[in-house]
C-alpha positions in Angstrom: 60.4 -108.5 -218.2 59.7 -107.4 -221.8 60.1 -109.4 -225.0 61.9 -108.2 -228.1 58.7 -107.1 -229.9 57.5 -104.8 -227.2 59.1 -101.6 -228.4 60.1 -101.2 -232.0 63.1 -98.9 -232.0 64.6 -98.0 -235.3 63.6 -100.7 -237.6 63.6 -100.2 -241.4 59.8 -99.8 -241.6 58.4 -100.1 -238.1 54.9 -98.8 -239.1 54.2 -101.3 -241.8 52.2 -103.9 -239.8 50.1 -101.5 -237.8 49.6 -99.1 -240.7 48.4 -101.9 -242.9 46.0 -103.1 -240.3 44.6 -99.5 -239.8 44.2 -98.7 -243.5 43.3 -102.1 -245.0 39.8 -102.2 -246.2 39.3 -98.4 -246.0 40.7 -97.3 -249.3 44.1 -96.5 -247.8 42.7 -94.0 -245.3 43.2 -94.2 -241.6 40.2 -95.9 -239.9 38.5 -94.4 -236.9 41.4 -94.9 -234.5 43.0 -92.6 -231.9 46.7 -92.4 -232.5 48.9 -90.1 -230.5 52.3 -89.0 -231.7 54.6 -87.5 -229.1 57.5 -85.3 -230.5 60.3 -84.4 -228.1 62.6 -81.4 -227.9 66.3 -81.9 -228.4 67.1 -81.6 -224.7 64.9 -84.6 -223.7 67.0 -87.8 -223.2 65.2 -90.5 -225.2 66.5 -93.2 -222.9 64.4 -91.6 -220.2 61.4 -91.3 -222.6 61.7 -95.1 -223.3 61.8 -95.8 -219.6 58.7 -93.7 -219.0 56.9 -95.6 -221.8 57.8 -98.9 -220.3 56.7 -97.8 -216.9 53.4 -96.7 -218.4 53.0 -100.1 -219.9 53.8 -101.8 -216.5 51.3 -99.5 -214.8 48.6 -100.4 -217.4 49.4 -104.1 -216.8 48.5 -103.5 -213.2 45.1 -102.2 -214.3 44.3 -104.7 -217.1 46.6 -107.7 -216.7 49.5 -108.7 -218.8 47.5 -110.7 -221.3 45.2 -107.9 -222.2 48.1 -105.5 -222.6 49.8 -108.0 -224.8 46.7 -108.2 -227.0 45.6 -104.6 -227.1 48.7 -102.4 -226.8 50.6 -100.9 -229.8 53.4 -98.3 -229.5 56.7 -97.4 -231.0 59.6 -95.2 -230.0 61.8 -93.8 -232.9 65.1 -92.3 -231.8 66.0 -90.7 -235.1 62.6 -88.9 -235.4 62.6 -88.1 -231.6 59.1 -89.3 -231.5 56.8 -91.9 -230.0 53.5 -93.2 -231.3 50.8 -94.8 -229.1 47.7 -96.4 -230.5 44.9 -95.3 -228.1 42.1 -97.1 -230.0 41.5 -99.5 -227.1 41.0 -98.9 -223.4 44.4 -100.3 -222.8 46.0 -98.0 -225.3 44.2 -95.0 -223.8 45.5 -95.9 -220.4 49.0 -96.2 -221.7 48.8 -92.8 -223.4 47.3 -91.1 -220.3 49.9 -92.5 -217.9 52.8 -91.9 -220.4 51.6 -88.3 -220.8 51.5 -87.8 -217.0 55.0 -89.3 -216.5 56.4 -87.1 -219.3 54.8 -84.0 -218.0 56.0 -84.6 -214.4 59.6 -85.5 -215.5 60.3 -83.1 -218.3 57.5 -80.4 -218.1 54.8 -79.5 -220.6 57.1 -77.6 -222.9 59.4 -80.6 -223.5 57.1 -82.4 -225.9 54.1 -82.0 -228.1 51.3 -84.5 -228.7 49.5 -84.8 -232.0 46.3 -86.8 -232.5 46.2 -88.7 -235.7 43.4 -90.6 -237.4 40.1 -90.6 -235.6 38.2 -90.6 -238.9 40.3 -88.0 -240.5 42.4 -88.5 -243.6 45.6 -87.5 -241.8 49.1 -88.8 -241.9 49.0 -92.2 -243.6 52.7 -92.4 -242.9 52.0 -93.6 -239.4 54.9 -95.2 -237.6 53.9 -97.7 -235.0 54.1 -101.4 -234.4 52.5 -104.1 -232.3 53.7 -104.1 -228.8 53.6 -106.3 -225.8 
């Protein structure tokens, strides 16, 4: 169903490829991208979060097709940091983020996680942790 590169979980520097792509040619600052970082409370099982993320990707494939999701989706789940990053700079990414947020809210409640918006023209968090997906 999913290949090895679809979710990067706990690699030594999972954000390097996407971070380089986002900052290259912009003086090391994040380009005008919408990046969402989800941070989870200690009581949220990360295995369930991963399953929700993959279901969101499958749902997005139903809307856009597998090929476009493979081309336009970027996301990463990091167990040690209890966080997930979704690049919502494309329509595919925005749909993954919306569906994922809906699944998380329904399953765990609104208090179980926080969402931060990174980038979008700001000079925020150049330590972005995400990788290419699908």
